[in-house]
N, C-alpha and C positions, 0 to 999 in steps of 0.2 A: 504494500500500500504506500503510495507516494503522498506526502503531506503537502497540502496547499493552505497557506495562511493568507487570508484576504483582510487587508487593513480597512477599517471603517472610520469615518469622521463626519461631522456635521457638514451639510451642503455637498455631499457626495452625489454623483450621478448614479441613480439606481440601476440603470441598465449596464453601466460599467461593472457593477457588482454582480447582478443576477445573470447577465449574459455568459461570462466565463464560468460561473458556478453551474449553470445548467449544462454546459458542455461536459464538465468534469463529473457531474452527477449522473450523466448517461453512461459513464463507465464506472459504476459503483464499486467494482472489485479492484479497481486500479488506483482510486484516489480517496483520500479522506480530507474533506474540506472543512476548515475552521474559519470563523470570522472573529475579529477582535477590535475593540476600540480602547482608547486610553480611559481608564477607569471602569471599563466594561459597561458603560451606560448606553441606552438607546440613542441612535443617531437619526437625524431628520434629513432625508434626501432632498434634492432639488425639486422633485415632484410632490413633496409633502409626505411621501411614504416614510414610515418609521421602521427601522430595522433594529432588532435587538441582537447584539452580538453573542457569540458563544463564550467569549473570554475577555478578560482584561488584558489589553495589549502589553501593559507594563509588567505583567506576570507570565508572559508567554514568550516563546522563542521560535523563530522560523527554522525549518529544517530543509525541506526539499525546494519548494517554490514559494516565494513571497510575492504577492500580487498587490499592487497599489493602484486603485482606481482613480478617476479624475472627478472633476466638478469644481464649482467655484471655491469650495473649501480647500482644494489642492493648490489654488493660486494665491490664497491669502496668507496672513501672518499666522503661522502654526509652529512656533518654536519647540514645543514639547514633542510633537510628532516628528519633526525633523531630527531632533536630538535622538529619539528612539531609533529612527531609521539609520542615522549615522553610527549608532552604537551596536545595532543588531542585524542590519541587513546582510552584513558579511557572513553571518552564520548560515544563510540560505545557499543551497547549491545553485539555484537560479533566481534571478530577480526580474520582475516584469511590471510594466505599468500600462494602464489603459488610458487613452486620451490625455488629459492634462495632469494625470498622476505623475507624468515625467517632470513636472515642476517640483514636486516634493523630492523626487530622487536627485534632481539637479541641485536643489538647495542643500541637500545632505551631502553633496560632493561625490555622489555615486555614479555620475555620468561623465566625469572629467575625461576628455580625450576620446570619447566614444561617439559613434554615429547613431543618431536617434531620430525618432519622429514623434509627432503628437497631432492633435486635431489641426486641420489646415488653418483654421482661424487664428490659432495661437502660435504657429511655427515662428513667425517673425519675432514675436515677443519673447519666446523661449531663447532664440538665438541671440537677441540683443541683451537679455538679462544674464545669460550664461555664455559668454564668448569662448569659453574653453571646451565647449562641446560642439559637435558637428550635426546641425539640425537639417534633416532631409525632409522637405515638405511633401514629397510625392508618394512614397509607398504607404500601404495600409498597415504594415508593421515592418520592423527592422530588428534583425538579430545581430548583436555584436558581442561575441564571446558568450558569457553566461547571462548577459543582460538583453532583455527584449522589450521594446517599446512599441506601442500601437497607436494608430490614428484614433479618430473620435468614435465613441459610443459602440456601434455594432462591430467595429474593427476588433474590439476585444474578443468577440466570438471567433473571428478568423485566427487571431493569435492563439487562443485556447485550443482550437482545432489543430493548429500547427504543432503545438506542444504535445497533444495527444498522438499525433502522427509520429513524433519523435520518440515518445515513450512506448507506444504500443505498435501501431502500424498505420499505413496509409488507408487501408480498408476500414479500420476502426474509426478513423477520423471522418471518412466519407459517410460511413453508416450513421454516425452521430449527427453529421450535418443534415442527412436526409430525415432523420427522426425529428430534428428541430425545424424542419421545413426551411432550411437555409437554401436560398436559390442556387448558390454554388459556393464551393469552398475556394476562396480566392487566394492566389499566391501572394506572398508578401510584397513582391515587386510590382504588383498591380497598382495603378494610380488610385488615389483615394476616391475619385469620382468615376462613375460610368461615363460613357461618351455623352449621354444626354445631360447628366448632372454637371459635368465639367464645363459645359457651355451654357450660355444664357438662353433663355426662351425668348424667341423673337417677339417684338411688340405687335407687329402687324400680322393679321390672320393668314394672309397668303404665305408668308415666310414660315409661320408656325406649321402650316399644313405641309410645307416642303420638308421641314424637320421630321414630321411624323412619317411622311412618305419614305424618306431615306431610311428610317429605322425599320420600317416594315418591308422594304424592298432593297436590301443591300446588294442583290445580284443584278439589279436593273441598270439601265444607262443613267448614271448619276453625274454626267458631265455638267459643267456650268451651263452650257447651252440648253440641255434637256431640262434641268431644274429651273432655269430662268423661264422657259416656256410654261412650266406648271404654275409659276407665280405671275405670269402675264407681264413680265419685265424683259427688257433687253439684257443680254448677258452682262454687259458692263454695269447697268443699273442693279441687276440682281447681285453680282459679286460684291459691289460696294455696300448695298443695303444689308446683305447677309452678314458680312464681316462687321459692320457697325452695330447690328442688333444682337448677333449671336456671340461676338467677341473673337471669332476665329474665321479664316477664309473658308468658303464652302468645301474646297478640296481637302483641307485638313480635317474638317468635320466628317466628311465621307470616309476618310482613312480610319478615323477613330471608330466610327460605327461598324465598318466592315471588320475591323480587327475584333471588336467585341462580339459580333455575330459569329465569326469563325471560331473564336475561343469557346463560346457556349456550345456550338455544334460539336466540337471535338470532345467536350465534356459529356454532353447529353445524348448523342446519337452514335450510331455505328458507321456513319458516313466516312469514307476514306478521305485522305488529304486532297486528292484531285477533285472529288465530288464536292468537298467543302469549299475549296478554292473557287470552283465554278459557281456554286450557289451564293457565295458571298461577294462575287464581283471581281475577284482577283485576276481572272483570265487564265493564269497558269499557276501550278503548284509552286514554282520557283518565286513568283512574285509574292505569294503568301508567305513563303519561308523567309524571304528577306524582311518582310514587315514584322514577323514574329521575332526574328533575331534582333532587329533594330529596337523594338519597343518592349519586348519581354525577355530578351536575353537567351532565348532557346528556340529550337525549331518546332514546328507544329507536331511532329512525331514525338519529340521529347516532352512537349507540353501534355499531349494525350497520355503518355505513359505515366506521368506524374499525377495528373489531376482527374483521372477517370477511374472509377472502381474496377478492380481486377476482374470481377465477375462479368463486367460488360465488355471487356476487351476481346 
């Protein structure tokens, strides 16, 4: 049984706590999860939910995994908790934070010289406040030695699933993901946003309709000329308006959507690489391979082997 100690404090984000705990709870024979707060008192989360911890943090010690969630309480003045982390985190074999829990670890001097991430909204603040750490705003989680940090809220589930994969197996992690109805188990180097979330939603209805069309038809002709026709604009007008309202040029947006569509097909279907490339608009498997290597750091075949359940292969 691996020991997981989750730190609690007032103004903690409830999903930062419950998300990873649910993952570990779905492997009950592998993990024993404990929660603890200073003094052992009930804490109030940002949603108003109250959580009663199992233990007094001052009287307990981490062993295998120490997990520090985020929330406004992690970014405020919390000298007692920081002192406890500074004095006790080193006892844990692994250290992890969810969302802005990285602020507590950084304040305790536990992230010095490491590559880390946090919620996209607070990456610049974390980097400015702690210049001795390397903040990467892109990934949903980062592993640096025995320290793991994740992006906001639901990314804590992805990190917990990655830890399960490390401890047990890839199939165990994917099975738990399916039980929790997680749409997919995302790799750590995936960007914090999906293609649709990373971009802005256009203000004008014709451009919004084009965004929806792209998402639903990645294998169609998505040239600027074709998309401009759907929006009843000239190609020049369309390219300018799309970039202004969405925040990125239409070609780059199409690239993101096609990559996301291909990635999901490789995870969720038995389609081959050539069939996937054709369905997602790449034209050739080599074009898709180049896109995967450039943006995900691995080929489509490697991605499928890593992120698709063995029983489906």
